[in-house]
Every structure is written in C-alpha cells, then in structure tokens.
C-alpha positions in Angstrom: 79.6 102.0 100.7 83.3 103.1 99.5 84.1 107.0 100.6 87.3 108.5 99.9 88.5 110.9 102.0 92.0 113.0 101.7 94.2 113.1 104.8 97.7 114.8 106.3 99.6 112.4 108.4 102.8 113.7 110.3 105.1 111.8 107.6 103.6 112.6 104.6 101.5 115.7 104.0 98.4 114.6 102.1 97.5 110.6 101.9 94.0 109.0 100.9 92.0 106.8 102.4 89.4 104.8 101.5 85.9 104.3 104.3 85.0 100.6 103.4 82.3 99.3 105.2 83.3 95.7 103.5 86.8 96.2 105.4 87.1 94.2 108.7 90.1 95.8 109.5 92.4 99.0 108.6 94.7 98.2 105.7 97.7 99.8 104.2 100.0 98.9 101.7 102.2 101.9 102.8 104.8 100.6 105.6 106.5 104.2 106.0 103.5 105.2 107.5 103.6 103.3 110.5 104.6 104.8 113.7 104.9 101.6 115.6 105.2 98.4 113.9 105.0 94.7 114.8 106.0 92.1 112.2 104.2 89.2 111.9 105.2 85.5 110.4 104.3 84.2 107.1 100.5 82.9 106.8 100.0 84.2 110.6 97.4 86.5 109.0 95.4 86.3 105.7 93.4 89.0 104.5 90.8 88.3 101.9 90.4 90.8 98.8 87.7 91.8 97.0 88.6 89.2 94.3 88.4 86.5 97.1 92.2 85.9 96.9 94.2 85.9 100.3 97.6 87.4 100.9 99.7 87.6 103.7 99.8 90.7 106.0 103.0 91.3 107.0 102.6 93.0 110.4 100.4 95.4 112.4 101.0 98.8 114.3 100.0 102.2 114.8 99.3 104.8 112.0 98.2 108.6 113.2 96.9 111.1 110.9 95.0 114.5 110.7 91.4 115.0 109.2 90.7 118.5 108.0 87.5 120.0 109.3 85.8 123.1 108.1 85.7 125.9 110.9 88.0 123.8 113.1 91.6 122.9 113.9 92.3 119.3 112.3 91.6 116.7 114.2 94.4 114.0 115.2 93.4 110.4 114.5 95.1 107.5 116.0 94.7 103.9 114.6 95.2 100.8 116.2 96.2 97.6 114.9 96.4 98.4 111.4 97.3 95.6 108.8 100.4 96.1 106.8 99.7 94.3 103.5 102.4 95.0 100.9 99.9 93.4 98.1 97.8 96.6 98.7 100.1 98.9 97.1 99.7 102.3 97.8 96.0 101.6 98.8 94.6 102.5 102.6 91.5 101.0 103.6 89.9 102.6 107.0 87.4 99.9 108.4 83.9 101.7 109.1 82.1 98.9 110.3 
C-alpha cells in the first residue's frame, strides 16, 4: 500500500512524502532536508529499488517536518536514520513497516 501525504518542513513549506509499506528504510533524494547528515562511503549501504536495481546511499541523518492535523496544531515528526539516495530524485519514502 502506498499513500501520499503533503507535509511542511522547517526548510521547505510544502513537501510530499510517500507512505510505503514496502520500504525498509526512510529514504529521500532531497539532501537539503537534512538537519544532521553523516556521509557514507561508496558501496557502504545499498538500497534495492522497485525495479530491483541497487543504488548507493550517500549518507544518512535526521529530518524533521510538521504534519497537518484537522482541528489541532500541526504535529512535529522527527525521523532518524533517513537514507540519502540521490538516485531517488525528489522522491521521499516514509517506511511504515
């Protein structure tokens, strides 16, 4: 199951994240979203894509964003260990296993 949600981050007013039950890690191709970032060596961590290709994660870190809730203040969500995979382009996957 895949669901798309629109969220606001501290660094970007609108951003889409795909809630993905098939993703084993949170993944983004948007380097600018990271509040903290730890680079990885080439080949240190690879991610298998939907078409079974392997792509390198270039690092990982922390991303925060706000989730709009009806009739309530937006909730701040903090994701740890988000993988940065440039090959994802502008896509963001939120693992909900």
